[in-house]
N, C-alpha and C positions, 0 to 999 in steps of 0.2 A: 453577330450580336454578342455572343459569349465573350469574345476577345475584348470588345469595347467595354463591356461591364467589368471584366476582370481588371482592365487597365484603370478604370475609374476607382475601383476598390483599392488597387495598389497605390494610386495617387494620394489616397488619404491615410495611408499607413503611418507616415511621419507624424501627423497630428495626433493620431490615436496612441502612438508610442509615447508622445509627450504627455498626453492625458494620464497614462498609466505611470510614467516615470515620476511625475511631480505629485502624484497621489490624489488627483482629482477624480479618477475612475479606477475601478479594480480591473484585474485581468478578465474576470468573468463578464464584467459590464462591457468591456471593449469587444469581446467576442460576440456578445449580444448585439452590439451596434453593427458589427460587420455583417452578421446574419440578416439583420433588418434592412440595412441599406442595399444589400445585394438583391433582396427581393424587390425593393422599390426601384432600383436601377433597371431590373429586367422589365418591369411594367412600363418604364419610359422608353424602352427600345423595341416594343412590339410593333407589328405592322399597323395595327389600329390602336392608337393611344387615346386615353380618356383624360379629360381635363381634371377630373377628380383624382387621378393618379399623381399628376403634377402637384396638385394642392396638398395631397397627403404627404408627399415627399418633402415639400417645403415646410409643412407644419412639423414634421418629425425633426427636421434639421433645426428649426426654431426652438423646439422643445429641448433639444440637446444644448443649444446655446443658453437657454434659460437655466438649465440644470448646472451647466458649467459656472454660470454667474453665481448661483446659490452656493455651490461647493467652494468657489473662490472666497466668498464672504465667510463661510464657515471655518475654513482653515487659514484664513488671512494670507492667501497667496495671490499676488497680483502680477506675476511675471509671465514671460513666454506668450504674450498675446499674439504676436506676429506669427508664431508657429502653431497656435491653437485656434483662436477665434477667427483670425483673418481668412484662413482658407475656407472655413465653414461659411462665413459671410459671402465670400466670393462665389462659392458654389451655389448658395441660395439665389444670389443675383443672376447667375447663369441659368438656373432652372426657371426663374421668373421670366427672363428674357425669352427663353425657348417657348414658354407657355403663351406669353403675350404676342409673340410672332405668329403662333398658330391660331390663337383665338383673339384676333385683333379687336373685335367688336365688343369684347367683354370689358366694359369700363370698370366694373368692380375688381376684376383681376389686376388691372393697371393700378387702381387705387390701393389695393393690398400691397403691391410692390412699393408704392410711395410710402405707405405706413411703415413697412419694414425698413426702408431706407432711413426714415426719420429716427427710428429707434436704434438701428444697428450699423447702418452703412455711413459712408462719408457724405458730406453735404453736396459735393460735386456730383455724386451719383444720383441724388434727388433730381437735380437739374436735367441730367441725361434722361431719366425716366419720363419726366414731364415733357421734355422735348420730343421724345419718341411717341408719347401718347397724343400730343397735340397735332403731330403730323398725320395721325390716323383720325383724330376726332376734333378737327378745327371748328366743327359746327356746334360745339357745346360750350356756351359762354361760361358756365360754372367751372369748367376745367381750366380755362384761361385765368379766371379769378384765383382759383386754388394755386396755380403755378406762380402767379405774380405774388400772392401772399407768401408763398414759400420762399421766394427769392428775398423778400423783405425780412421775414421773420427768421428763417433758417440760415440764410447766407448773409443777412445784413446788407443786401445790395439793392438800394432804391433805384439805381440805374437799370439793373436787369429787370426789376419789377415794372418800371416805367416802360421799358422796351416791350415787355409782354403785353401790357395794357394797350399800347399803341397797335401792336399786331392784332390783338383781339378786336379792336375797333375797326380794323380793316375788314375783318370777317363779319363783324356785328356792329355796323355803324350807328344803329339806333337802339342798342340794348341799354336799358336803364340801369340794370344792376352793374354792368361793366363800368359805366360812367360813375355810378355812386361809389364803387370800391376804388376806382382810379382816383377820384376826388379825395376819398378818405386816405388813400396811400400818400398822396402829396402832402396832406396835412400832418400825417404821422411823421413823414420825413422831415418836415419843417419843425415839428415839435422836438424831434430828436436833435436836430442841429442847434436849436435854441438852448436845449439842456447842455449840450456839449460846450457851447460857447460860455455859458454861465460857469460850468465846472472849470474850464481853462482859466477864466478870469479870476475865479476864486483861488486857484492855485498860482496866480500871478505868472502864468506862462505866456510866452510870446505868441501872439495869434498870427504872426506874419505868414507862417507856412500853411495855415489853414484858410480855407475859403469860406467866408461867412458873408455872402452877399446880402445886403439889407433887403433887397427885393425878395430873395428866396426866404429870408427869415420872417418876412411879413406875410408870407403865404401867396405870393404872386403866381407860383406854378399852379396852385390849386385854383386860383382865379381864372387862369387860362383854361383849365379843364372845365370849370363852370361855364364859361362863355361858349366854349365849343359844344358842350353838352346841351345847353339851353338854346343854342342856335339850331340844333337838329331836333330836339324834343321839346316842343312848346306846350307843356302841360303844367298847370298850377301844382298839382300834387307832386310832380317830379321836382319842381323848383323847391317846394316845401321840404321834400326829403333831403335835398342838398343843404338847405338851411339848417335842418335839424342835425345833420352831420357836422357842419361847421360849428354849431353851438356847443359841441362836446369839447372844443378846444378853447382855452382861455385867451388866446392871442388873436382871435378872429373877429374882434368887434367891428372893425371897418368892413371886413368881408361880409359879415352878417348884415350890416346896414345896407350895403350895396345890393345884396340879394333881396332883402326886404323891400327896398325901393323898387327893384325890378318887379317883384310880385305885385306891389300896390299900383304900379304904373301899367303893367301889361296884362294882368290876369284878373281884373275886377269883374269880368263877365263869367268867371268860374266860381261856382258855389264853394269849392274847396278853399279859395282864398279867404272868403268871409268866415268860413268855419275856423280856419287857422287864426285869423286876426281876432276873432271873438275869444277863442281859447287863450290866445296870448294875453289879452287884457285881463282875463280871469286869473291867470297864473302869474301876473306881474307881481314881483315881490314888494311888500310894503317897507316903510322905513320910518325912523324917528321914534320918539318916546311914546307915541300913541300905542305902539304894539306891545308895550310893557304891561298893559292892563287888559282884562277881559273885554271891557267896554270898548277900548280902543281897537282891539283885534276884530270885534264884531263890526265896528264902524268901517274898518278897512275892508272887510269882506263885503259889506254892503256896497261900498264905492266900486270895488272891482266887479261885482255883479252888475251894477248899473252900467258901467263902461262896456262890459261884455254885451249886455242887452242892447245898448245903443248901436254897437257895431253890427250885431245880428239884425236889428230892425233896418239899419241902413242897407245891409246886404239884401234883405227881402225886397226893399223898394228899388234897389239898383238892378236886380236881375229881372229881365223881361220875360224869360222863358224858363221853365223848370223851377225847382225849389232848392233853396239852400239845404245843406245837410241838417235839417231842422231837428230831427230826432237826436242826433249826436250832440248838437249844441244845447238843446233843452235839458237832456239828461245830464250833461256835463255841468250845467249851471247849478244844479241842486244836489250834487255830491259834495256838499260843503258842510261846514261845521253846524250851521243852523239853517237847514233847508226849509223852504216855505211852499207847501203843497198848493196853497191858494194862488200863489204867483205862477206856479207851474201850470195849473189849470188855465190861467189867464193866457199864457203863451200858446198853449195848445188851441184854445178857442180862436185866437187871432190867426194862427196858421191855417186852421181848418176853414176859415172864411175864404182863404185864398185857394187852397188845394183840396178841400174836403170832398169835391165831387169826383176826383180821379185817383186819389192816393189812399188806398185801403190800409197801407202800412201805418199811416199816421193815426188812424182810428185804433188800430190794433195796439200801437205803442201807448196811446192814451189809456186804453183799457188795462194794459200791463201796469201802468203807473198807479191806477186806482186799486189794482190787486196787490200792489206792493205795500211795504210797511208804513208808508206815509199816506197812503190813499184810503178811500172809502169804497169797499167792494160793492156796496149797494148801489153805487152810481153806474156800475158796468152795464146793467140792463138798459138804462136810459141812453148811454153812449152807443150801445149796439143798435137800439131802435133808430137813433139819429143817423148812424152810419148807413143803415139799410135805406133810409129815406133820401140821403144826400148822394150816395154813390151812384154812378151811372154805368151802363153797359157791362163789359166784362169785369169791371172793378167789383161789382156786386158778387159775382160768382167767386172771384178770388178771395174776397173778404169772408164769405161764408165758409169756404174750405179752410182758410187759415184760422178762423175763429174756432172751428171745430177742433183743429189741432191744438190750439191754445187751451181749450177746455180740458183736453185729455192729457195735457202736459207734454205734448210732442213739439211744441213751438216755443 
């Protein structure tokens, strides 16, 4: 063991000599480093090693790197990086690799290596770390997503990112988050190509050697991902999540219309669809000279509220079982410039006629509204009495418990 440690110390002599020669460290500091790393090396070569010893060694080496960086800036010296920093970075990568080989299940250790690579190592090293980690942890969708994002953001490789997402879907064919991020990645790639094309055109450069397929520029790859995703995951909320991602990009109007049509055609039996459509009407932007005056803006708000309410009421009539996300819609309706509590009460009363016997949360939300800045707290007692009268079975017990929590400020 002593021979191995001695050899490792001797291997780093050239970099230490350079540190002293160029004036980044003093002779005393170099001796202190040798003493410290000798102790750290011995800990890594014991019969029984601890993870904490590896982490301590890595952190010490990173601290040295940080100090070198500060000293370089202070004395304005930027040379000899290959002789100084590169060996330290290589050594840290080696220690990380030894640690992750021994403690393969420690995801945080892997991610610490990734973080180090992002800051200090080469971009190709990041890919190697992710590849090794995913070979051990293919069951974790979040790691696949991180790896794919790294390929796109750190290495500027949409092809590698796409490959990783496709591999991830082989392990996790029904994972919503993987599909969402894959969909987003294709749109980001499309956006990047569109910007490149515009820049080249503005520079009056020949586009012949560049591939700018009209289909790719219009977002067809993202559309393929969407169709594959919704073919496997048939949920309105999931479709809406993809629509919201598409809406971030200004070139996806046709794609958004296609997704919206899919939502309205195939998911009208889901309360999430009606909730989304109602909110969409409420948030629809106004236009024209009318918006230039306070009266015009108020009129526009009223029209949007009416359209929102119409969609909401249509949804309530359309759904045969369960209830639309009534509380969310009602609350949303009146977070406006001129909320009307009387209208809010009217909507609660209508919904309670449908679901008041079984949904204690509706009653509780109604009470919350009256306790709010627009309500009349004196009405709460009457609502409570009506709830106790209308609710049935276990709903009564749940209401009593939740109402008690509400009164004590715990709900």
